DRENGU-374794 format. One line per field, with one value per residue (C-alpha): residue in one letter; x, y, z. Coordinates in Angstrom, 2 decimals, always signed. Example, Ala and Ser with C-alpha at 12.3 -4.5 7.8 and 13.67 -1.06 7.14 Angstrom:
resn: A, S
xx: +12.30, +13.67
yy: -4.50, -1.06
zz: +7.80, +7.14
***
This chain:
resn: M, T, V, R, S, R, R, S, T, L, G, L, L, G, T, A, P, V, A, A, G, G, L, L, A, A, A, E, P, A, S, A, G, R, I, P, R, D, L, L, P, D, G, R, F, D, R, F, V, A, R, R, A, A, A, D, Q, F, S, G, T, V, L, L, A, H, R, G, R, P, V, L, A, R, S, H, G, M, A, N, R, D, R, A, V, A, N, R, P, D, T, A, F, D, L, A, S, V, T, K, C, L, T, A, V, A, I, G, Q, L, A, Q, Q, G, R, V, A, F, H, E, P, L, G, T, Y, L, D, G, F, P, A, D, V, A, Q, A, T, V, H, Q, L, L, T, H, T, S, G, V, G, R, P, A, L, T, T, E, R, P, P, D, Q, F, E, W, D, T, V, D, E, V, W, N, G, T, L, A, Y, L, R, T, R, P, L, R, F, T, P, G, S, R, F, D, Y, S, N, D, A, Y, V, V, V, G, A, I, V, A, A, V, S, G, L, S, Y, Y, D, Y, V, R, R, H, I, F, G, P, A, G, M, T, G, A, D, F, F, T, K, P, Q, V, L, A, A, G, G, I, A, R, E, Y, A, T, Q, P, A, G, D, R, A, D, F, V, T, T, P, F, F, P, F, I, G, S, P, A, G, G, A, F, A, S, A, P, D, L, L, R, F, A, T, A, L, H, G, G, K, L, L, S, P, A, F, T, H, A, L, T, S, G, K, V, V, V, G, S, S, P, A, V, P, A, T, P, G, Q, I, V, F, Y, G, Y, G, H, V, D, G, I, V, T, H, H, R, V, V, G, H, S, G, S, G, P, G, R, A, N, N, L, D, V, F, L, E, E, G, W, T, V, V, I, L, S, N, Y, D, T, G, I, R, P, I, V, D, L, A, R, E, I, I, T, R, R
xx: +244.89, +241.24, +239.92, +236.76, +233.95, +232.66, +229.94, +227.44, +224.86, +226.37, +226.76, +227.91, +224.55, +222.63, +218.94, +219.42, +217.35, +219.15, +217.60, +217.59, +220.69, +222.59, +222.34, +222.91, +220.42, +221.88, +222.53, +223.61, +221.81, +223.74, +227.01, +225.75, +227.29, +230.76, +230.05, +230.35, +227.08, +229.01, +229.67, +226.08, +223.55, +222.64, +225.58, +228.26, +230.30, +227.29, +226.05, +229.51, +229.83, +226.31, +227.13, +230.23, +228.20, +225.50, +228.22, +229.46, +232.74, +232.24, +230.82, +231.26, +230.77, +231.81, +231.71, +232.39, +232.65, +233.35, +234.88, +233.91, +230.25, +229.06, +227.85, +227.32, +227.31, +226.34, +226.62, +226.36, +226.54, +226.49, +228.40, +227.50, +226.04, +225.20, +223.11, +221.78, +223.20, +223.68, +226.55, +225.50, +227.24, +228.02, +229.42, +232.98, +235.56, +239.06, +241.20, +244.23, +247.19, +245.14, +245.94, +249.44, +247.97, +246.90, +250.29, +252.09, +249.86, +250.56, +254.34, +253.89, +252.07, +254.93, +257.43, +255.45, +255.72, +259.49, +259.38, +260.43, +262.86, +262.57, +266.35, +266.97, +267.64, +265.03, +267.53, +267.04, +263.52, +263.53, +266.04, +266.76, +267.28, +270.56, +273.01, +272.71, +268.89, +268.82, +270.58, +267.64, +266.00, +262.38, +262.34, +263.50, +260.92, +258.15, +259.27, +259.82, +263.54, +264.80, +265.47, +263.82, +261.66, +260.32, +259.36, +255.83, +254.58, +255.94, +255.00, +257.67, +256.10, +256.61, +255.90, +253.19, +251.56, +248.19, +247.94, +248.09, +244.70, +245.29, +246.32, +249.51, +250.49, +250.09, +251.97, +254.81, +255.16, +255.38, +258.01, +260.04, +260.08, +261.05, +263.98, +265.41, +265.20, +268.32, +268.42, +267.38, +269.35, +271.35, +268.97, +268.22, +269.46, +266.06, +262.28, +260.88, +257.41, +257.54, +254.63, +257.07, +258.63, +255.25, +254.89, +258.20, +256.92, +253.86, +256.15, +257.97, +254.61, +253.87, +257.32, +257.42, +253.80, +253.52, +250.25, +249.61, +249.65, +245.93, +245.00, +247.17, +245.32, +241.95, +242.71, +244.66, +243.26, +239.89, +238.58, +239.70, +238.70, +235.22, +235.70, +232.97, +232.76, +236.48, +238.55, +241.02, +238.50, +239.59, +238.64, +235.93, +234.44, +234.40, +232.74, +230.09, +229.25, +226.63, +227.94, +231.43, +231.94, +233.13, +235.99, +235.12, +238.35, +238.45, +239.25, +241.13, +237.83, +236.45, +234.04, +234.49, +234.98, +234.75, +238.39, +237.49, +236.52, +239.90, +242.92, +244.83, +242.77, +244.78, +243.43, +243.94, +245.39, +248.71, +250.13, +250.64, +247.05, +243.89, +242.10, +238.37, +236.38, +233.39, +233.57, +232.23, +234.88, +237.59, +236.05, +236.19, +239.82, +240.77, +238.85, +240.47, +243.97, +243.89, +241.91, +244.69, +242.84, +245.29, +248.54, +249.64, +249.47, +253.26, +253.43, +250.47, +252.33, +255.50, +253.64, +251.69, +254.30, +256.38, +259.84, +260.85, +259.84, +257.97, +258.45, +256.92, +255.59, +252.69, +252.12, +251.50, +249.31, +249.13, +246.86, +248.57, +250.56, +250.58, +253.78, +253.89, +255.89, +255.73, +255.63, +255.01, +252.15, +250.72, +251.06, +251.56, +250.64, +250.30, +247.36, +247.16, +248.74, +246.52, +247.94, +246.19, +247.27, +246.04, +246.66, +245.36, +244.93, +244.39, +244.47, +242.25, +238.66, +239.49, +240.35, +240.31, +241.42, +241.47, +242.08, +242.23, +242.44, +243.93, +243.38, +239.95, +238.56, +237.43, +237.72, +237.00, +236.64, +236.23, +235.96, +235.28, +234.94, +235.92, +239.50, +238.28, +240.20, +238.68, +241.17, +238.60, +236.43, +239.40, +240.50, +237.05, +236.69, +240.15, +239.36, +236.16, +237.63, +240.85, +239.37, +237.72
yy: +137.88, +137.63, +135.01, +136.27, +134.18, +135.79, +133.39, +135.05, +134.33, +132.74, +135.64, +133.57, +131.84, +135.11, +134.42, +131.19, +128.37, +125.47, +122.02, +119.81, +117.99, +121.25, +121.62, +125.09, +126.08, +126.66, +130.39, +130.80, +128.66, +130.45, +128.98, +125.40, +124.87, +125.21, +122.86, +119.08, +117.30, +115.04, +118.02, +119.28, +118.37, +114.68, +114.15, +111.53, +113.41, +114.27, +110.68, +109.31, +111.50, +110.57, +106.86, +107.31, +109.26, +106.57, +104.00, +106.21, +106.84, +110.59, +113.29, +116.92, +119.39, +119.50, +122.74, +123.06, +126.54, +127.72, +131.17, +131.94, +130.93, +127.82, +124.98, +122.35, +122.64, +119.47, +118.56, +115.11, +113.63, +115.18, +118.15, +117.15, +113.72, +114.41, +117.46, +115.97, +118.90, +118.10, +119.40, +122.39, +124.45, +127.07, +124.58, +125.43, +122.64, +122.34, +123.05, +121.15, +121.83, +123.91, +126.56, +126.70, +128.55, +131.33, +131.46, +131.68, +134.54, +136.37, +136.18, +136.97, +140.18, +141.26, +140.38, +142.41, +145.37, +144.88, +143.95, +140.31, +138.81, +135.18, +134.78, +136.05, +133.57, +133.19, +134.61, +138.00, +138.11, +135.81, +135.28, +132.39, +129.65, +127.69, +129.29, +126.60, +126.59, +130.38, +130.17, +128.41, +130.88, +131.95, +130.30, +127.01, +127.19, +127.74, +124.94, +122.28, +122.18, +123.85, +120.88, +122.88, +121.15, +117.65, +115.17, +115.65, +112.38, +112.34, +111.65, +114.06, +116.96, +119.27, +117.32, +119.74, +120.41, +118.89, +121.15, +124.39, +126.07, +129.64, +131.06, +132.51, +129.21, +127.41, +130.03, +130.69, +127.06, +125.81, +128.36, +127.76, +124.05, +124.62, +126.76, +123.65, +121.46, +120.74, +120.75, +117.42, +117.94, +120.60, +123.37, +123.11, +119.54, +117.84, +118.14, +116.91, +118.15, +120.18, +121.55, +123.16, +125.20, +126.84, +127.63, +129.48, +131.30, +132.35, +133.64, +135.74, +137.19, +138.15, +139.60, +141.72, +142.91, +143.65, +141.70, +138.22, +135.71, +135.11, +138.77, +139.33, +136.60, +137.93, +141.49, +140.93, +137.67, +136.70, +140.27, +141.33, +137.96, +138.15, +134.93, +135.86, +132.47, +131.75, +132.00, +130.26, +128.92, +127.75, +124.35, +125.79, +127.62, +124.45, +122.54, +125.20, +126.06, +124.29, +125.47, +123.99, +120.38, +117.97, +115.75, +112.05, +110.09, +106.46, +104.08, +100.75, +98.84, +100.86, +103.08, +106.86, +109.03, +112.79, +113.91, +117.40, +115.98, +114.27, +115.79, +115.59, +118.28, +121.52, +124.61, +126.55, +125.78, +126.99, +128.50, +124.92, +123.80, +124.49, +127.43, +126.83, +127.79, +126.73, +125.63, +129.00, +130.71, +128.74, +129.63, +133.28, +132.87, +131.27, +133.91, +136.75, +135.30, +134.53, +137.69, +139.91, +141.03, +139.61, +139.91, +141.38, +138.96, +138.68, +137.73, +135.38, +133.60, +133.51, +131.87, +129.30, +128.22, +125.13, +125.56, +121.96, +118.57, +116.66, +113.11, +110.50, +112.09, +110.79, +114.36, +115.61, +113.00, +112.96, +111.58, +108.72, +110.15, +113.64, +115.70, +117.50, +120.55, +122.55, +126.33, +128.59, +127.02, +125.67, +122.41, +123.01, +119.95, +118.94, +116.59, +115.29, +118.51, +120.74, +122.88, +122.70, +124.54, +124.28, +122.12, +119.12, +118.65, +115.67, +114.43, +112.64, +113.34, +115.61, +115.31, +118.32, +119.44, +122.71, +122.54, +125.59, +124.87, +128.13, +127.78, +126.13, +128.45, +125.67, +125.66, +122.42, +122.48, +119.24, +119.44, +116.43, +115.74, +112.10, +110.95, +108.35, +109.17, +111.72, +110.87, +109.09, +112.23, +114.48, +112.21, +112.00, +115.80, +116.08, +113.40, +115.11, +118.61, +117.72, +115.45, +118.37
zz: +159.19, +158.14, +155.75, +154.07, +152.60, +149.41, +148.30, +146.01, +143.37, +140.30, +137.89, +134.94, +134.57, +134.46, +133.89, +131.93, +133.45, +135.10, +135.18, +138.25, +137.06, +136.71, +132.92, +131.58, +128.91, +125.45, +125.06, +121.44, +118.85, +116.09, +117.42, +117.31, +113.88, +115.42, +118.29, +117.95, +118.70, +121.07, +123.38, +123.48, +126.18, +125.95, +123.59, +123.90, +126.50, +128.68, +128.59, +129.42, +132.50, +133.59, +133.33, +135.50, +138.04, +138.07, +138.78, +141.66, +139.85, +139.55, +141.80, +140.81, +137.99, +134.36, +132.39, +128.67, +127.18, +123.65, +123.25, +126.84, +126.48, +128.37, +126.16, +128.88, +132.66, +134.49, +138.16, +139.72, +143.18, +146.61, +147.93, +151.47, +152.16, +155.80, +154.89, +151.64, +149.64, +145.97, +143.87, +141.78, +139.09, +141.76, +144.30, +145.30, +145.14, +146.53, +143.46, +144.78, +142.44, +140.01, +142.64, +141.16, +138.16, +140.53, +142.25, +138.92, +137.78, +141.05, +140.59, +136.90, +137.76, +140.02, +137.28, +134.78, +137.16, +137.40, +141.07, +140.60, +138.07, +137.05, +136.85, +140.39, +143.22, +145.92, +148.39, +146.73, +148.16, +151.21, +154.00, +156.34, +153.75, +153.57, +151.15, +148.48, +148.66, +148.43, +145.04, +143.35, +141.01, +140.72, +137.30, +138.80, +141.58, +139.04, +136.72, +139.42, +138.67, +141.87, +144.16, +146.96, +149.56, +149.99, +147.26, +145.94, +147.45, +150.97, +154.57, +155.85, +157.70, +160.68, +163.89, +165.04, +161.66, +162.56, +165.60, +163.60, +163.83, +162.64, +159.29, +160.78, +162.38, +159.06, +157.07, +159.51, +160.56, +156.98, +155.97, +159.14, +158.34, +154.70, +155.82, +157.49, +154.40, +152.32, +148.54, +147.03, +143.81, +141.98, +140.82, +137.12, +136.75, +136.43, +136.63, +139.94, +140.91, +144.12, +146.10, +148.51, +145.72, +145.11, +148.80, +148.50, +145.39, +147.38, +150.14, +147.54, +146.43, +150.03, +150.71, +147.55, +147.58, +151.29, +151.41, +152.68, +149.84, +150.37, +150.25, +147.19, +145.26, +146.45, +145.36, +142.17, +140.76, +142.24, +142.12, +138.63, +137.15, +138.69, +140.65, +143.12, +144.82, +145.07, +148.23, +150.49, +152.96, +156.39, +157.73, +160.01, +157.02, +154.92, +157.76, +158.25, +154.64, +152.55, +149.20, +149.52, +148.46, +151.11, +149.95, +149.95, +150.07, +148.98, +151.81, +151.58, +151.73, +148.82, +150.75, +150.97, +154.05, +154.50, +154.46, +155.75, +159.14, +159.65, +161.43, +158.13, +156.42, +156.73, +158.45, +155.21, +151.80, +150.43, +147.22, +146.06, +146.55, +148.49, +146.89, +146.47, +143.39, +141.34, +137.73, +136.50, +138.64, +136.83, +133.48, +134.49, +135.50, +132.17, +130.23, +132.18, +131.88, +128.18, +127.46, +128.82, +131.95, +134.51, +132.54, +129.26, +126.30, +126.31, +129.99, +129.63, +126.85, +128.98, +131.88, +129.92, +127.39, +128.15, +129.66, +130.47, +129.13, +131.80, +130.56, +132.86, +136.03, +138.15, +139.37, +135.81, +134.09, +130.31, +127.66, +125.75, +122.85, +124.36, +124.56, +127.90, +128.96, +132.17, +132.08, +135.07, +137.00, +133.76, +131.91, +128.18, +126.15, +122.54, +121.94, +118.35, +117.05, +119.19, +122.00, +125.38, +128.53, +132.09, +135.13, +137.01, +140.74, +142.97, +146.53, +149.04, +147.97, +145.04, +141.35, +139.03, +135.60, +133.67, +129.91, +127.64, +123.91, +122.70, +118.95, +119.15, +121.83, +124.17, +127.96, +129.81, +133.60, +135.57, +139.36, +141.56, +145.26, +144.68, +144.18, +141.71, +138.53, +136.14, +133.41, +131.20, +131.27, +130.46, +127.64, +126.04, +125.96, +124.39, +121.82, +120.70, +120.59, +118.80, +116.15, +114.36
***
């Protein structure tokens, strides 16, 4: 299996000048009347992010777009400290669990073609799972209600996981291990966030399509969406590349260490997390998805609309007062009577969030190579957008 690097010039920016701090020049003065001053360059939001970056609480890129057109793109901090490479708008970040959006779209495309049914058990598409596990449905896998796999926050892992150094070893070893895991609860009985369930969904994508999961996403999501800098990069590629953000994980003493150089960084990501993309790539993805380019409007609505109430879950953080549902690979929230869909992602040296405000036409992308919380940044953008 070949993992390709498809880094290219950032097409979204076109010929618009970019300042040293990564600020995208305003493209549409006529639209300024619809845009809150607080979201414009040097506005309240921009200044708040800059203060957090100056205090070393944020390193990464923020991108605000209205009706698909960037309003603010600002990058802070270093993508690679050792090489003195600064974060830029086209820097690729580890998306962590935002990857689940991609996996859900992949299975949604196969469902739209009639090749997968959400109500069917996983045993219809994959063999080798215990009989009770095989009865969990695709719907339950996608909504974190299946009981399949390990808890979200766990130290349980295959004994030789950190020795896997090929794509096939990671893929086959992970699935072999998951086939040994018992159900944790009766499918459909509760919401319990599961990364392993999304690995199984990715395996269904591969089995039904005849492609590897990685190649399927490249061909049917990255390509059609125009995500020219996105890929599932291997660890050697991340170590060698200058345009991919290293992940600076907070240590017990408060300093930060490059997580990519540790044995715990996987050789390649999974359908649950580990795709790499820049902020403009994620904007392209959101625009393509909600513009009907990746799925029909009906299937897009089916994927992004809430299926189960999340309640209190550390894996799906919420703004105070927000009502949160989980759809298929998308969080569907209500923030002060405004609907916002997307997903967050976190882990050692990474913290990300994608918000799409469907009625207001805003897309907010926040990607960070620190694991210092980005929640204050997310919340401020939501406050400004939803108060209008």
